[in-house]
Every structure is written in structure tokens, then in C-alpha cells.
N, CA, C and O atoms as CSV, one atom per row, in Angstrom:
chain,resi,resn,atom,element,x,y,z
A,1,MET,N,N,112.742,62.931,120.515
A,1,MET,CA,C,114.012,63.550,120.271
A,1,MET,C,C,114.900,62.633,119.448
A,1,MET,O,O,115.700,63.094,118.634
A,2,LYS,N,N,114.755,61.322,119.667
A,2,LYS,CA,C,115.585,60.356,118.901
A,2,LYS,C,C,115.287,60.450,117.407
A,2,LYS,O,O,116.170,60.216,116.582
A,3,LYS,N,N,114.039,60.794,117.053
A,3,LYS,CA,C,113.664,60.907,115.647
A,3,LYS,C,C,114.474,62.008,114.947
A,3,LYS,O,O,114.776,61.904,113.758
A,4,PHE,N,N,114.813,63.034,115.676
A,4,PHE,CA,C,115.491,64.178,115.103
A,4,PHE,C,C,117.001,64.065,115.124
A,4,PHE,O,O,117.678,64.872,114.486
A,5,ALA,N,N,117.543,63.114,115.820
A,5,ALA,CA,C,119.000,62.968,115.912
A,5,ALA,C,C,119.680,62.860,114.551
A,5,ALA,O,O,120.667,63.558,114.321
A,6,PRO,N,N,119.187,61.999,113.621
A,6,PRO,CA,C,119.843,61.937,112.309
A,6,PRO,C,C,119.770,63.265,111.543
A,6,PRO,O,O,120.714,63.645,110.850
A,7,VAL,N,N,118.647,63.956,111.678
A,7,VAL,CA,C,118.491,65.233,110.974
A,7,VAL,C,C,119.454,66.257,111.531
A,7,VAL,O,O,120.103,66.990,110.785
A,8,LEU,N,N,119.542,66.303,112.870
A,8,LEU,CA,C,120.470,67.250,113.509
A,8,LEU,C,C,121.898,66.959,113.130
A,8,LEU,O,O,122.683,67.882,112.915
A,9,ALA,N,N,122.253,65.688,113.045
A,9,ALA,CA,C,123.605,65.308,112.671
A,9,ALA,C,C,123.899,65.736,111.234
A,9,ALA,O,O,125.001,66.204,110.947
A,10,ALA,N,N,122.951,65.586,110.346
A,10,ALA,CA,C,123.123,65.981,108.944
A,10,ALA,C,C,123.297,67.497,108.826
A,10,ALA,O,O,124.124,67.974,108.049
A,11,VAL,N,N,122.526,68.235,109.589
A,11,VAL,CA,C,122.640,69.700,109.592
A,11,VAL,C,C,124.013,70.110,110.121
A,11,VAL,O,O,124.640,71.011,109.564
A,12,ALA,N,N,124.476,69.484,111.152
A,12,ALA,CA,C,125.799,69.794,111.710
A,12,ALA,C,C,126.892,69.544,110.685
A,12,ALA,O,O,127.830,70.333,110.566
A,13,VAL,N,N,126.775,68.437,109.935
A,13,VAL,CA,C,127.782,68.143,108.896
A,13,VAL,C,C,127.741,69.197,107.819
A,13,VAL,O,O,128.791,69.676,107.390
A,14,LEU,N,N,126.536,69.581,107.360
A,14,LEU,CA,C,126.410,70.588,106.326
A,14,LEU,C,C,126.992,71.932,106.770
A,14,LEU,O,O,127.653,72.618,105.990
A,15,LEU,N,N,126.744,72.299,108.016
A,15,LEU,CA,C,127.246,73.572,108.530
A,15,LEU,C,C,128.775,73.562,108.598
A,15,LEU,O,O,129.412,74.587,108.355
A,16,SER,N,N,129.358,72.420,108.923
A,16,SER,CA,C,130.818,72.361,109.018
A,16,SER,C,C,131.487,72.308,107.660
A,16,SER,O,O,132.662,72.656,107.539
A,17,VAL,N,N,130.754,71.875,106.624
A,17,VAL,CA,C,131.355,71.745,105.291
A,17,VAL,C,C,131.139,73.023,104.452
A,17,VAL,O,O,132.041,73.435,103.721
A,18,ALA,N,N,129.983,73.636,104.549
A,18,ALA,CA,C,129.645,74.792,103.698
A,18,ALA,C,C,130.446,76.011,104.101
A,18,ALA,O,O,130.573,76.300,105.291
A,19,PRO,N,N,130.982,76.724,103.143
A,19,PRO,CA,C,131.739,77.941,103.464
A,19,PRO,C,C,130.813,79.035,103.988
A,19,PRO,O,O,129.660,79.135,103.567
A,20,ALA,N,N,131.315,79.840,104.894
A,20,ALA,CA,C,130.516,80.906,105.503
A,20,ALA,C,C,130.029,81.880,104.464
A,20,ALA,O,O,128.942,82.439,104.605
A,21,SER,N,N,130.811,82.100,103.415
A,21,SER,CA,C,130.427,83.076,102.398
A,21,SER,C,C,129.122,82.699,101.707
A,21,SER,O,O,128.366,83.581,101.301
A,22,SER,N,N,128.841,81.392,101.565
A,22,SER,CA,C,127.604,80.993,100.906
A,22,SER,C,C,126.391,81.358,101.754
A,22,SER,O,O,125.339,81.712,101.221
A,23,PHE,N,N,126.539,81.270,103.090
A,23,PHE,CA,C,125.433,81.665,103.971
A,23,PHE,C,C,125.247,83.179,103.927
A,23,PHE,O,O,124.115,83.662,103.931
A,24,ALA,N,N,126.327,83.921,103.887
A,24,ALA,CA,C,126.242,85.393,103.824
A,24,ALA,C,C,125.564,85.821,102.520
A,24,ALA,O,O,124.734,86.730,102.514
A,25,ALA,N,N,125.919,85.167,101.432
A,25,ALA,CA,C,125.287,85.492,100.152
A,25,ALA,C,C,123.815,85.233,100.159
A,25,ALA,O,O,123.034,86.004,99.600
A,26,HIS,N,N,123.420,84.126,100.803
A,26,HIS,CA,C,122.003,83.774,100.883
A,26,HIS,C,C,121.254,84.822,101.717
A,26,HIS,O,O,120.132,85.195,101.375
A,27,GLN,N,N,121.871,85.298,102.811
A,27,GLN,CA,C,121.217,86.270,103.632
A,27,GLN,C,C,121.034,87.600,102.888
A,27,GLN,O,O,119.982,88.229,103.000
A,28,VAL,N,N,122.047,88.028,102.132
A,28,VAL,CA,C,121.951,89.269,101.359
A,28,VAL,C,C,120.842,89.143,100.334
A,28,VAL,O,O,120.061,90.077,100.148
A,29,SER,N,N,120.761,88.012,99.672
A,29,SER,CA,C,119.730,87.788,98.668
A,29,SER,C,C,118.358,87.900,99.291
A,29,SER,O,O,117.461,88.505,98.705
A,30,ALA,N,N,118.176,87.319,100.487
A,30,ALA,CA,C,116.886,87.376,101.149
A,30,ALA,C,C,116.517,88.799,101.529
A,30,ALA,O,O,115.348,89.176,101.462
A,31,VAL,N,N,117.514,89.601,101.932
A,31,VAL,CA,C,117.254,90.993,102.300
A,31,VAL,C,C,116.867,91.793,101.064
A,31,VAL,O,O,115.964,92.628,101.131
A,32,GLN,N,N,117.540,91.552,99.923
A,32,GLN,CA,C,117.256,92.265,98.695
A,32,GLN,C,C,115.843,91.983,98.213
A,32,GLN,O,O,115.236,92.845,97.577
A,33,LYS,N,N,115.311,90.827,98.488
A,33,LYS,CA,C,113.998,90.443,98.003
A,33,LYS,C,C,112.921,90.610,99.087
A,33,LYS,O,O,111.868,89.977,99.008
A,34,ALA,N,N,113.172,91.441,100.081
A,34,ALA,CA,C,112.195,91.635,101.137
A,34,ALA,C,C,110.880,92.107,100.530
A,34,ALA,O,O,110.863,92.970,99.653
A,35,GLN,N,N,109.788,91.535,101.003
A,35,GLN,CA,C,108.458,91.866,100.500
A,35,GLN,C,C,107.723,92.738,101.528
A,35,GLN,O,O,107.962,92.668,102.733
A,36,LYS,N,N,106.831,93.549,100.993
A,36,LYS,CA,C,106.014,94.406,101.832
A,36,LYS,C,C,104.605,94.427,101.273
A,36,LYS,O,O,104.406,94.237,100.073
A,37,ASN,N,N,103.644,94.654,102.122
A,37,ASN,CA,C,102.248,94.755,101.709
A,37,ASN,C,C,101.867,96.218,101.534
A,37,ASN,O,O,102.256,97.073,102.329
A,38,TYR,N,N,101.115,96.491,100.501
A,38,TYR,CA,C,100.676,97.844,100.186
A,38,TYR,C,C,99.154,97.836,99.996
A,38,TYR,O,O,98.594,96.890,99.441
A,39,THR,N,N,98.506,98.884,100.456
A,39,THR,CA,C,97.073,99.067,100.210
A,39,THR,C,C,96.917,100.292,99.303
A,39,THR,O,O,97.325,101.403,99.640
A,40,LEU,N,N,96.314,100.043,98.151
A,40,LEU,CA,C,96.095,101.105,97.155
A,40,LEU,C,C,94.616,101.288,96.937
A,40,LEU,O,O,93.901,100.333,96.632
A,41,GLU,N,N,94.147,102.527,97.093
A,41,GLU,CA,C,92.746,102.858,96.810
A,41,GLU,C,C,92.746,103.814,95.630
A,41,GLU,O,O,93.520,104.770,95.588
A,42,ILE,N,N,91.859,103.541,94.662
A,42,ILE,CA,C,91.730,104.384,93.494
A,42,ILE,C,C,90.263,104.759,93.325
A,42,ILE,O,O,89.389,103.897,93.237
A,43,LYS,N,N,90.018,106.063,93.281
A,43,LYS,CA,C,88.662,106.571,93.078
A,43,LYS,C,C,88.542,107.077,91.631
A,43,LYS,O,O,89.212,108.029,91.231
A,44,THR,N,N,87.672,106.414,90.862
A,44,THR,CA,C,87.386,106.861,89.502
A,44,THR,C,C,86.445,108.050,89.573
A,44,THR,O,O,85.524,108.051,90.389
A,45,SER,N,N,86.645,109.038,88.761
A,45,SER,CA,C,85.855,110.263,88.757
A,45,SER,C,C,84.380,109.983,88.508
A,45,SER,O,O,84.007,108.961,87.933
A,46,GLU,N,N,83.550,110.925,88.960
A,46,GLU,CA,C,82.112,110.893,88.723
A,46,GLU,C,C,81.735,111.444,87.344
A,46,GLU,O,O,80.578,111.346,86.936
A,47,SER,N,N,82.704,112.020,86.627
A,47,SER,CA,C,82.446,112.616,85.308
A,47,SER,C,C,81.873,111.602,84.347
A,47,SER,O,O,82.110,110.402,84.486
A,48,THR,N,N,81.118,112.079,83.371
A,48,THR,CA,C,80.546,111.243,82.327
A,48,THR,C,C,81.667,110.502,81.612
A,48,THR,O,O,82.673,111.096,81.225
A,49,ASP,N,N,81.478,109.182,81.441
A,49,ASP,CA,C,82.460,108.320,80.741
A,49,ASP,C,C,83.838,108.307,81.373
A,49,ASP,O,O,84.832,108.096,80.677
A,50,ALA,N,N,83.920,108.531,82.699
A,50,ALA,CA,C,85.220,108.522,83.375
A,50,ALA,C,C,85.767,107.117,83.581
A,50,ALA,O,O,86.975,106.950,83.751
A,51,GLY,N,N,84.902,106.097,83.569
A,51,GLY,CA,C,85.341,104.721,83.796
A,51,GLY,C,C,86.046,104.127,82.572
A,51,GLY,O,O,85.960,104.666,81.469
A,52,THR,N,N,86.740,103.013,82.788
A,52,THR,CA,C,87.483,102.364,81.703
A,52,THR,C,C,87.313,100.844,81.733
A,52,THR,O,O,87.067,100.236,82.774
A,53,ASP,N,N,87.457,100.262,80.537
A,53,ASP,CA,C,87.534,98.811,80.411
A,53,ASP,C,C,88.946,98.367,80.058
A,53,ASP,O,O,89.179,97.182,79.816
A,54,SER,N,N,89.885,99.295,80.026
A,54,SER,CA,C,91.283,98.984,79.658
A,54,SER,C,C,91.955,98.184,80.764
A,54,SER,O,O,91.498,98.141,81.906
A,55,ASN,N,N,93.052,97.558,80.381
A,55,ASN,CA,C,93.922,96.869,81.371
A,55,ASN,C,C,94.802,97.913,82.053
A,55,ASN,O,O,95.437,98.737,81.394
A,56,ILE,N,N,94.826,97.863,83.368
A,56,ILE,CA,C,95.515,98.882,84.168
A,56,ILE,C,C,96.655,98.228,84.973
A,56,ILE,O,O,96.500,97.141,85.529
A,57,LYS,N,N,97.784,98.914,85.016
A,57,LYS,CA,C,98.916,98.521,85.855
A,57,LYS,C,C,99.309,99.695,86.740
A,57,LYS,O,O,98.990,100.847,86.444
A,58,VAL,N,N,100.003,99.389,87.829
A,58,VAL,CA,C,100.550,100.436,88.668
A,58,VAL,C,C,102.016,100.142,88.911
A,58,VAL,O,O,102.413,98.994,89.110
A,59,THR,N,N,102.801,101.185,88.892
A,59,THR,CA,C,104.224,101.080,89.314
A,59,THR,C,C,104.356,101.919,90.554
A,59,THR,O,O,103.985,103.092,90.568
A,60,ILE,N,N,104.891,101.309,91.608
A,60,ILE,CA,C,105.111,102.006,92.882
A,60,ILE,C,C,106.623,102.232,92.991
A,60,ILE,O,O,107.415,101.305,92.822
A,61,ARG,N,N,107.009,103.485,93.277
A,61,ARG,CA,C,108.424,103.828,93.400
A,61,ARG,C,C,108.736,104.376,94.773
A,61,ARG,O,O,107.909,105.043,95.397
A,62,GLY,N,N,109.946,104.087,95.240
A,62,GLY,CA,C,110.370,104.551,96.547
A,62,GLY,C,C,111.871,104.746,96.586
A,62,GLY,O,O,112.550,104.670,95.562
A,63,SER,N,N,112.377,104.996,97.775
A,63,SER,CA,C,113.804,105.274,97.972
A,63,SER,C,C,114.674,104.058,97.725
A,63,SER,O,O,115.875,104.211,97.500
A,64,LYS,N,N,114.113,102.849,97.757
A,64,LYS,CA,C,114.905,101.641,97.567
A,64,LYS,C,C,114.624,100.907,96.243
A,64,LYS,O,O,115.225,99.864,95.984
A,65,GLY,N,N,113.735,101.429,95.417
A,65,GLY,CA,C,113.423,100.754,94.148
A,65,GLY,C,C,111.965,100.861,93.783
A,65,GLY,O,O,111.249,101.733,94.275
A,66,SER,N,N,111.523,99.953,92.899
A,66,SER,CA,C,110.144,100.017,92.392
A,66,SER,C,C,109.676,98.615,91.994
A,66,SER,O,O,110.469,97.682,91.871
A,67,PHE,N,N,108.367,98.501,91.797
A,67,PHE,CA,C,107.776,97.272,91.246
A,67,PHE,C,C,106.500,97.661,90.500
A,67,PHE,O,O,105.926,98.724,90.735
A,68,THR,N,N,106.073,96.785,89.603
A,68,THR,CA,C,104.856,97.009,88.820
A,68,THR,C,C,103.924,95.826,88.997
A,68,THR,O,O,104.370,94.678,89.001
A,69,LYS,N,N,102.642,96.092,89.142
A,69,LYS,CA,C,101.615,95.044,89.283
A,69,LYS,C,C,100.404,95.374,88.402
A,69,LYS,O,O,100.070,96.541,88.197
A,70,GLU,N,N,99.759,94.333,87.890
A,70,GLU,CA,C,98.480,94.498,87.189
A,70,GLU,C,C,97.396,94.673,88.239
A,70,GLU,O,O,97.443,94.056,89.303
A,71,LEU,N,N,96.423,95.516,87.934
A,71,LEU,CA,C,95.287,95.745,88.822
A,71,LEU,C,C,94.045,95.154,88.189
A,71,LEU,O,O,93.664,95.547,87.086
A,72,ASN,N,N,93.416,94.229,88.861
A,72,ASN,CA,C,92.207,93.622,88.352
A,72,ASN,C,C,90.998,94.286,89.008
A,72,ASN,O,O,90.504,93.834,90.041
A,73,GLY,N,N,90.536,95.367,88.383
A,73,GLY,CA,C,89.406,96.096,88.912
A,73,GLY,C,C,88.410,96.397,87.814
A,73,GLY,O,O,88.663,96.109,86.644
A,74,THR,N,N,87.282,96.974,88.181
A,74,THR,CA,C,86.281,97.335,87.205
A,74,THR,C,C,86.439,98.771,86.717
A,74,THR,O,O,86.083,99.075,85.578
A,75,PHE,N,N,86.963,99.655,87.554
A,75,PHE,CA,C,87.246,101.059,87.205
A,75,PHE,C,C,86.039,101.746,86.567
A,75,PHE,O,O,86.173,102.475,85.584
A,76,GLU,N,N,84.870,101.504,87.137
A,76,GLU,CA,C,83.633,102.132,86.651
A,76,GLU,C,C,83.510,103.546,87.202
A,76,GLU,O,O,84.076,103.877,88.244
A,77,GLN,N,N,82.764,104.365,86.483
A,77,GLN,CA,C,82.516,105.742,86.891
A,77,GLN,C,C,82.040,105.811,88.338
A,77,GLN,O,O,81.064,105.161,88.711
A,78,GLY,N,N,82.748,106.616,89.163
A,78,GLY,CA,C,82.371,106.834,90.555
A,78,GLY,C,C,82.802,105.762,91.522
A,78,GLY,O,O,82.584,105.916,92.723
A,79,ASP,N,N,83.403,104.681,91.060
A,79,ASP,CA,C,83.821,103.564,91.940
A,79,ASP,C,C,85.066,103.929,92.749
A,79,ASP,O,O,85.957,104.637,92.281
A,80,LEU,N,N,85.089,103.419,93.974
A,80,LEU,CA,C,86.286,103.438,94.821
A,80,LEU,C,C,86.729,101.999,94.963
A,80,LEU,O,O,86.008,101.183,95.538
A,81,GLU,N,N,87.893,101.677,94.453
A,81,GLU,CA,C,88.378,100.300,94.506
A,81,GLU,C,C,89.623,100.220,95.382
A,81,GLU,O,O,90.469,101.114,95.379
A,82,THR,N,N,89.709,99.121,96.132
A,82,THR,CA,C,90.845,98.878,97.030
A,82,THR,C,C,91.604,97.663,96.572
A,82,THR,O,O,91.007,96.619,96.308
A,83,PHE,N,N,92.916,97.780,96.472
A,83,PHE,CA,C,93.787,96.699,96.055
A,83,PHE,C,C,94.801,96.413,97.163
A,83,PHE,O,O,95.412,97.331,97.710
A,84,TYR,N,N,94.966,95.153,97.480
A,84,TYR,CA,C,95.971,94.719,98.455
A,84,TYR,C,C,97.098,94.076,97.674
A,84,TYR,O,O,96.950,92.986,97.120
A,85,LEU,N,N,98.219,94.762,97.640
A,85,LEU,CA,C,99.363,94.338,96.815
A,85,LEU,C,C,100.525,93.888,97.683
A,85,LEU,O,O,100.743,94.424,98.770
A,86,SER,N,N,101.259,92.915,97.205
A,86,SER,CA,C,102.495,92.503,97.854
A,86,SER,C,C,103.592,92.686,96.822
A,86,SER,O,O,103.467,92.237,95.683
A,87,GLY,N,N,104.658,93.341,97.223
A,87,GLY,CA,C,105.745,93.592,96.290
A,87,GLY,C,C,107.018,93.907,97.032
A,87,GLY,O,O,107.068,93.876,98.262
A,88,THR,N,N,108.041,94.209,96.271
A,88,THR,CA,C,109.343,94.571,96.820
A,88,THR,C,C,109.194,95.730,97.776
A,88,THR,O,O,108.418,96.651,97.523
A,89,ASP,N,N,109.927,95.695,98.873
A,89,ASP,CA,C,109.955,96.828,99.806
A,89,ASP,C,C,110.664,97.979,99.090
A,89,ASP,O,O,111.879,97.930,98.901
A,90,VAL,N,N,109.934,98.994,98.698
A,90,VAL,CA,C,110.506,100.131,97.954
A,90,VAL,C,C,111.070,101.187,98.869
A,90,VAL,O,O,111.558,102.213,98.393
A,91,GLY,N,N,111.020,100.968,100.175
A,91,GLY,CA,C,111.479,102.000,101.115
A,91,GLY,C,C,110.451,103.091,101.262
A,91,GLY,O,O,109.249,102.829,101.215
A,92,GLU,N,N,110.919,104.334,101.443
A,92,GLU,CA,C,109.996,105.454,101.571
A,92,GLU,C,C,109.289,105.698,100.232
A,92,GLU,O,O,109.935,105.920,99.208
A,93,ILE,N,N,107.966,105.652,100.259
A,93,ILE,CA,C,107.202,105.810,99.016
A,93,ILE,C,C,107.366,107.231,98.484
A,93,ILE,O,O,107.232,108.213,99.213
A,94,ARG,N,N,107.664,107.303,97.178
A,94,ARG,CA,C,107.859,108.599,96.531
A,94,ARG,C,C,106.795,108.919,95.466
A,94,ARG,O,O,106.362,110.063,95.329
A,95,SER,N,N,106.388,107.892,94.723
A,95,SER,CA,C,105.403,108.134,93.652
A,95,SER,C,C,104.770,106.839,93.192
A,95,SER,O,O,105.216,105.746,93.540
A,96,LEU,N,N,103.716,106.989,92.398
A,96,LEU,CA,C,103.162,105.840,91.702
A,96,LEU,C,C,102.762,106.288,90.290
A,96,LEU,O,O,102.480,107.461,90.047
A,97,THR,N,N,102.747,105.337,89.391
A,97,THR,CA,C,102.350,105.614,88.015
A,97,THR,C,C,101.217,104.667,87.660
A,97,THR,O,O,101.345,103.453,87.822
A,98,LEU,N,N,100.111,105.214,87.178
A,98,LEU,CA,C,98.992,104.406,86.669
A,98,LEU,C,C,99.185,104.284,85.168
A,98,LEU,O,O,99.435,105.283,84.493
A,99,ILE,N,N,99.071,103.075,84.637
A,99,ILE,CA,C,99.328,102.801,83.220
A,99,ILE,C,C,98.115,102.112,82.640
A,99,ILE,O,O,97.636,101.111,83.172
A,100,SER,N,N,97.616,102.667,81.530
A,100,SER,CA,C,96.477,102.099,80.807
A,100,SER,C,C,96.948,101.649,79.430
A,100,SER,O,O,97.685,102.365,78.753
A,101,ASP,N,N,96.512,100.440,79.015
A,101,ASP,CA,C,96.894,99.979,77.664
A,101,ASP,C,C,96.001,100.583,76.579
A,101,ASP,O,O,96.238,100.350,75.394
A,102,GLY,N,N,94.983,101.353,76.959
A,102,GLY,CA,C,94.121,102.032,75.984
A,102,GLY,C,C,93.198,101.128,75.209
A,102,GLY,O,O,92.591,101.556,74.228
A,103,LYS,N,N,93.079,99.884,75.631
A,103,LYS,CA,C,92.217,98.921,74.911
A,103,LYS,C,C,90.892,98.773,75.606
A,103,LYS,O,O,90.730,99.204,76.748
A,104,GLY,N,N,89.937,98.165,74.923
A,104,GLY,CA,C,88.633,97.934,75.520
A,104,GLY,C,C,87.586,98.885,74.966
A,104,GLY,O,O,87.900,99.840,74.255
A,105,TRP,N,N,86.344,98.606,75.304
A,105,TRP,CA,C,85.202,99.357,74.790
A,105,TRP,C,C,85.307,100.825,75.195
A,105,TRP,O,O,85.267,101.704,74.335
A,106,LYS,N,N,85.438,101.092,76.457
A,106,LYS,CA,C,85.572,102.478,76.956
A,106,LYS,C,C,86.988,102.572,77.544
A,106,LYS,O,O,87.211,102.186,78.691
A,107,SER,N,N,87.918,103.072,76.776
A,107,SER,CA,C,89.315,103.018,77.216
A,107,SER,C,C,89.757,104.260,77.962
A,107,SER,O,O,90.756,104.215,78.680
A,108,ASP,N,N,89.049,105.361,77.816
A,108,ASP,CA,C,89.422,106.579,78.544
A,108,ASP,C,C,89.175,106.377,80.029
A,108,ASP,O,O,88.270,105.637,80.416
A,109,TRP,N,N,89.992,107.046,80.881
A,109,TRP,CA,C,89.837,106.833,82.319
A,109,TRP,C,C,90.274,108.105,83.061
A,109,TRP,O,O,91.383,108.606,82.880
A,110,GLU,N,N,89.376,108.598,83.888
A,110,GLU,CA,C,89.697,109.772,84.715
A,110,GLU,C,C,89.724,109.385,86.173
A,110,GLU,O,O,88.751,108.842,86.697
A,111,VAL,N,N,90.832,109.662,86.832
A,111,VAL,CA,C,91.047,109.310,88.228
A,111,VAL,C,C,90.847,110.544,89.090
A,111,VAL,O,O,91.420,111.600,88.820
A,112,GLU,N,N,90.026,110.406,90.135
A,112,GLU,CA,C,89.783,111.527,91.062
A,112,GLU,C,C,90.894,111.630,92.092
A,112,GLU,O,O,91.488,112.693,92.274
A,113,TYR,N,N,91.178,110.488,92.786
A,113,TYR,CA,C,92.247,110.499,93.767
A,113,TYR,C,C,92.781,109.085,93.978
A,113,TYR,O,O,92.141,108.100,93.609
A,114,VAL,N,N,93.958,109.006,94.573
A,114,VAL,CA,C,94.571,107.724,94.978
A,114,VAL,C,C,95.031,107.841,96.417
A,114,VAL,O,O,95.375,108.925,96.888
A,115,ILE,N,N,95.034,106.692,97.123
A,115,ILE,CA,C,95.591,106.605,98.460
A,115,ILE,C,C,96.471,105.356,98.477
A,115,ILE,O,O,96.002,104.251,98.207
A,116,LEU,N,N,97.741,105.544,98.796
A,116,LEU,CA,C,98.680,104.425,98.872
A,116,LEU,C,C,99.236,104.406,100.303
A,116,LEU,O,O,99.933,105.332,100.717
A,117,ASN,N,N,98.923,103.357,101.040
A,117,ASN,CA,C,99.371,103.195,102.432
A,117,ASN,C,C,99.153,104.472,103.231
A,117,ASN,O,O,100.024,104.894,103.991
A,118,GLY,N,N,98.003,105.075,103.060
A,118,GLY,CA,C,97.633,106.253,103.837
A,118,GLY,C,C,98.045,107.589,103.223
A,118,GLY,O,O,97.636,108.643,103.712
A,119,LEU,N,N,98.844,107.560,102.165
A,119,LEU,CA,C,99.265,108.792,101.487
A,119,LEU,C,C,98.231,109.121,100.394
A,119,LEU,O,O,98.122,108.398,99.404
A,120,LYS,N,N,97.486,110.201,100.579
A,120,LYS,CA,C,96.423,110.545,99.625
A,120,LYS,C,C,96.879,111.666,98.698
A,120,LYS,O,O,97.540,112.619,99.111
A,121,LYS,N,N,96.501,111.518,97.434
A,121,LYS,CA,C,96.811,112.526,96.449
A,121,LYS,C,C,95.574,112.727,95.569
A,121,LYS,O,O,95.083,111.785,94.947
A,122,THR,N,N,95.080,113.959,95.527
A,122,THR,CA,C,93.992,114.291,94.620
A,122,THR,C,C,94.577,114.422,93.238
A,122,THR,O,O,95.584,115.104,93.046
A,123,VAL,N,N,93.935,113.753,92.243
A,123,VAL,CA,C,94.513,113.683,90.899
A,123,VAL,C,C,93.669,114.481,89.921
A,123,VAL,O,O,94.169,115.408,89.283
A,124,ASN,N,N,92.383,114.130,89.795
A,124,ASN,CA,C,91.472,114.791,88.845
A,124,ASN,C,C,92.094,114.944,87.454
A,124,ASN,O,O,92.072,116.024,86.862
A,125,SER,N,N,92.647,113.840,86.948
A,125,SER,CA,C,93.279,113.833,85.625
A,125,SER,C,C,92.899,112.567,84.846
A,125,SER,O,O,92.527,111.545,85.422
A,126,TRP,N,N,93.004,112.673,83.538
A,126,TRP,CA,C,92.770,111.527,82.671
A,126,TRP,C,C,94.072,110.754,82.518
A,126,TRP,O,O,95.132,111.334,82.284
A,127,VAL,N,N,93.974,109.423,82.655
A,127,VAL,CA,C,95.135,108.565,82.472
A,127,VAL,C,C,95.282,108.267,80.960
A,127,VAL,O,O,96.393,108.211,80.432
A,128,SER,N,N,94.168,108.085,80.303
A,128,SER,CA,C,94.206,107.832,78.840
A,128,SER,C,C,92.998,108.515,78.218
A,128,SER,O,O,91.941,108.656,78.832
A,129,LEU,N,N,93.199,108.931,76.973
A,129,LEU,CA,C,92.118,109.630,76.231
A,129,LEU,C,C,92.098,109.144,74.802
A,129,LEU,O,O,93.130,108.772,74.242
A,130,LYS,N,N,90.916,109.150,74.217
A,130,LYS,CA,C,90.696,108.861,72.798
A,130,LYS,C,C,91.254,107.502,72.387
A,130,LYS,O,O,91.800,107.349,71.294
A,131,GLY,N,N,91.112,106.521,73.270
A,131,GLY,CA,C,91.508,105.138,72.911
A,131,GLY,C,C,92.984,104.902,72.808
A,131,GLY,O,O,93.408,103.914,72.209
A,132,LYS,N,N,93.791,105.787,73.380
A,132,LYS,CA,C,95.240,105.605,73.298
A,132,LYS,C,C,95.775,105.147,74.661
A,132,LYS,O,O,95.230,105.488,75.711
A,133,ALA,N,N,96.846,104.372,74.609
A,133,ALA,CA,C,97.520,103.989,75.846
A,133,ALA,C,C,98.045,105.262,76.517
A,133,ALA,O,O,98.385,106.238,75.848
A,134,GLY,N,N,98.101,105.231,77.813
A,134,GLY,CA,C,98.590,106.395,78.520
A,134,GLY,C,C,99.042,106.060,79.922
A,134,GLY,O,O,98.793,104.963,80.423
A,135,SER,N,N,99.702,107.002,80.546
A,135,SER,CA,C,100.128,106.805,81.924
A,135,SER,C,C,100.057,108.146,82.650
A,135,SER,O,O,100.056,109.210,82.033
A,136,LEU,N,N,99.999,108.064,83.950
A,136,LEU,CA,C,99.916,109.236,84.789
A,136,LEU,C,C,100.829,109.069,85.970
A,136,LEU,O,O,100.631,108.165,86.781
A,137,ASP,N,N,101.844,109.933,86.090
A,137,ASP,CA,C,102.758,109.921,87.230
A,137,ASP,C,C,102.174,110.740,88.356
A,137,ASP,O,O,101.763,111.884,88.165
A,138,ILE,N,N,102.141,110.127,89.556
A,138,ILE,CA,C,101.524,110.809,90.706
A,138,ILE,C,C,102.555,110.845,91.841
A,138,ILE,O,O,102.860,109.804,92.422
A,139,PRO,N,N,103.104,112.046,92.170
A,139,PRO,CA,C,104.056,112.104,93.264
A,139,PRO,C,C,103.324,111.942,94.586
A,139,PRO,O,O,102.224,112.460,94.776
A,140,LEU,N,N,103.961,111.208,95.497
A,140,LEU,CA,C,103.410,110.967,96.844
A,140,LEU,C,C,104.532,111.182,97.858
A,140,LEU,O,O,105.694,110.869,97.598
A,141,SER,N,N,104.170,111.707,98.985
A,141,SER,CA,C,105.190,111.871,100.039
A,141,SER,C,C,104.460,112.030,101.357
A,141,SER,O,O,103.351,112.560,101.420
A,142,ASN,N,N,105.119,111.551,102.418
A,142,ASN,CA,C,104.533,111.737,103.741
A,142,ASN,C,C,105.140,112.939,104.457
A,142,ASN,O,O,104.963,113.114,105.662
A,143,LYS,N,N,105.858,113.763,103.697
A,143,LYS,CA,C,106.484,114.960,104.276
A,143,LYS,C,C,105.693,116.199,103.945
A,143,LYS,O,O,106.071,117.299,104.349
């Protein structure tokens, strides 16, 4: 306990000198940057040439905001890929957007379905076609 006495004394001095507003501001900042873990599953269609070599990103949107992450997957025809993402707490999940840069050998990509934190949505749509960048907005709701 004697080892900690100087540290405790220094903390007491800092607490008595620092204005309360600086602590409140720090707490608000920490709340605004709250992180949450998300599990995203993406099933690439079984259709011919449904897979892609393009760079893919996802934007997750909710009642409190949104964030975007790159997805490092293979996105091959018929594959089911699972991504464990950490990002801003978006609140109640409302939608996600899959974004393809349209680059790579086989840039077209057809998505069969997505599951985000247990919310499943059948998609059966192309995110990109004919070597062009593209995006696909997917509404999600637990209601």
C-alpha cells in the first residue's frame, strides 16, 4: 500500500485542480465513441459468374448513426462468408449498403442473402455489373 501512496496523492491533487467540466466532456466523448461488435454473413449466389474479385465495403446504418468497413473476403460463387466487425454503436439497425469498386478480374457480384446480427434479408441482386462500381442498399429491421 505504501507503494501506491504517492500515486494516490497525485490523483487527489489532479482531481482537486481539474475543473468538473473537463471530466464531463471526457465522459460525453467516450459515450459518443461507444463501440459495438457486429456479425455479418454474406452468401454469394450460386449463379454462373456470381463471385467477384472486386474490393468490397459495407456501410451499416442505424438509429444513432453509421460506419463503413472494408471486407476482406473471397466472395466466390456459392460461398457463405462471415465477418466479425467492430464499429460505432449505430443503435437500432436499419440498413446496410454493400459497395463494390468494380475492379478486378471478375468484378460482377450477385448476393443471395445477408444476415447482420441475426437480421436476415434475401437479396438475390447484383451489386455490380459489367465491370462498373456499384452499390446495393439493403433495408433491415427486427420489426
